[in-house]
C-alpha positions, 0 to 999 in steps of 0.5 A: 500500499503507498500514501501521495498527499497534498494540497491540490489546486482546481478552478471551481467556476468563472475563475474562482479558484479552491485549494483542497487537502488531498490523500490517495492510498494506493491498495494490491486487488488481491490476485491482480496486477490491479490498484485500488486508488482511496481519495481523501479529500478536504477545504480544511488546509490548517488541519492539515495533519489530523487530517491525514490522520483522519483519511489514513484511518478510514482507509485502515478499515478497508477490506476485500471481501469476495463472495460465490456465484451463489452471494455466499461468503468466500 
């Protein structure tokens, strides 16, 4: 698993721009060469460190679950 953090700037409309904290967490998909990217955003720049901790805690709860063709957990 890997993480990318930073501040992203984008145009909202009519030349109005905004800045957002962003964290992308890259999670390998088991049994595949694919990855899943989980992204968290917040406009609250002064709270960057606690928000990155929160984003990390939320993504740490992520897990894969597989079901068979009948919908039963595998």
